[in-house]
C-alpha positions in Angstrom: 0.0 0.0 0.0 1.3 3.4 -1.0 0.3 6.4 1.1 0.5 10.1 0.6 -0.1 12.0 3.8 -0.8 15.7 3.7 -2.1 18.0 6.5 -5.7 18.0 5.4 -6.0 15.0 3.1 -4.5 11.6 2.5 -4.5 9.3 -0.5 -3.7 5.6 -0.9 -3.2 3.0 -3.6 -3.2 -0.8 -3.0 -1.9 -3.1 -5.7 -1.0 -6.8 -5.9 0.5 -8.7 -8.7 -2.8 -9.3 -10.5 -4.8 -6.1 -10.0 -5.2 -2.7 -8.5 -7.2 -3.4 -5.4 -8.0 0.1 -4.2 -7.2 3.8 -4.6 -8.7 6.8 -3.0 -8.4 10.3 -1.5 -10.1 11.5 1.7 -10.0 14.6 3.9 -9.1 14.1 7.5 -8.8 16.0 10.8 -6.0 15.8 13.3 -7.9 14.0 16.0 -9.2 11.2 13.7 -5.9 10.4 11.9 -5.2 7.3 13.9 -8.7 5.9 13.4 -8.7 6.6 9.7 -5.4 4.8 9.2 -6.4 1.9 11.4 -9.7 1.5 9.4 -7.8 1.7 6.0 -5.2 -0.8 7.1 -7.9 -3.2 8.4 -9.8 -3.0 5.1 -6.9 -3.2 2.7 -4.8 -5.7 4.7 -1.5 -4.7 3.0 1.8 -6.6 3.2 3.8 -3.4 3.6 3.3 0.3 3.6 5.4 2.7 1.6 5.0 6.4 2.2 5.7 9.5 0.1 7.5 12.2 2.0 8.2 11.8 5.7 6.6 9.2 8.0 4.2 10.6 10.5 4.3 9.3 14.1 0.6 8.4 13.8 1.4 6.2 10.7 4.3 4.5 12.4 2.2 3.8 15.5 -0.7 2.3 13.5 1.6 0.2 11.3 3.3 -1.2 14.4 0.0 -2.0 16.0 -1.1 -3.9 12.9 2.4 -5.5 12.6 2.9 -4.2 9.1 6.4 -3.0 8.1 6.9 0.5 6.7 9.4 0.1 3.9 11.5 2.8 2.2 10.3 3.9 -1.3 12.4 2.4 -4.1 14.9 4.7 -5.7 13.4 4.4 -9.1 9.9 3.8 -10.2 8.5 2.5 -13.5 6.8 5.0 -15.8 3.1 5.3 -15.9 3.1 3.6 -19.3 4.6 0.5 -17.6 2.0 0.6 -14.9 -0.8 0.9 -17.5 0.6 -2.1 -19.4 0.6 -4.1 -16.2 -2.8 -2.9 -15.0 -5.2 -1.9 -17.8 -7.6 -0.5 -15.3 -5.2 2.3 -14.3 -7.2 5.1 -15.9 -10.3 4.1 -13.9 -8.6 3.8 -10.6 -6.2 6.8 -11.0 -8.0 9.7 -12.6 -5.8 12.3 -10.8 -2.1 13.0 -11.0 -1.7 12.3 -7.3 -3.3 8.8 -7.6 -1.2 8.1 -10.7 2.0 8.9 -8.8 0.8 6.7 -5.9 0.2 3.8 -8.3 3.7 4.2 -9.7 5.1 4.2 -6.2 3.0 1.1 -5.2 4.0 -0.7 -8.4 7.7 0.1 -7.8 7.5 -1.1 -4.3 5.8 -4.3 -5.4 8.2 -5.0 -8.2 11.5 -3.7 -6.8 11.4 -3.9 -3.0 12.1 -6.7 -0.6 9.5 -7.3 2.0 10.2 -8.6 5.4 8.6 -12.0 6.1 5.4 -12.1 8.1 4.8 -14.9 10.6 1.1 -15.6 10.8 1.3 -18.6 13.1 4.0 -20.3 15.1 5.6 -23.2 13.5 5.3 -26.2 15.8 5.9 -29.4 13.7 
């Protein structure tokens, strides 16, 4: 999941290898930021979070609570043409430049980053 956090709004894009799962933009207020991020993480169930700009303490707290790693953005991202070739539904899910940039970031993270392993259950064989 790629996130773009700004003082009054936030945007997100969730992709997997087969499809764009979700994108969106929402306004938010300071006192509800934790709840908004918690709800979004619960609905999207991402493997990792990648953030444009700096990480907010609220995001780090909610990611830690959900046991989801916050990874560094890749140094290079594929062009929007590559993302459109991988995901034909890009124009439907990303009508704004902000969402297109987030899809590029999410696609770059998916294709170029290494994700820490997640342990869902203890191994007791």
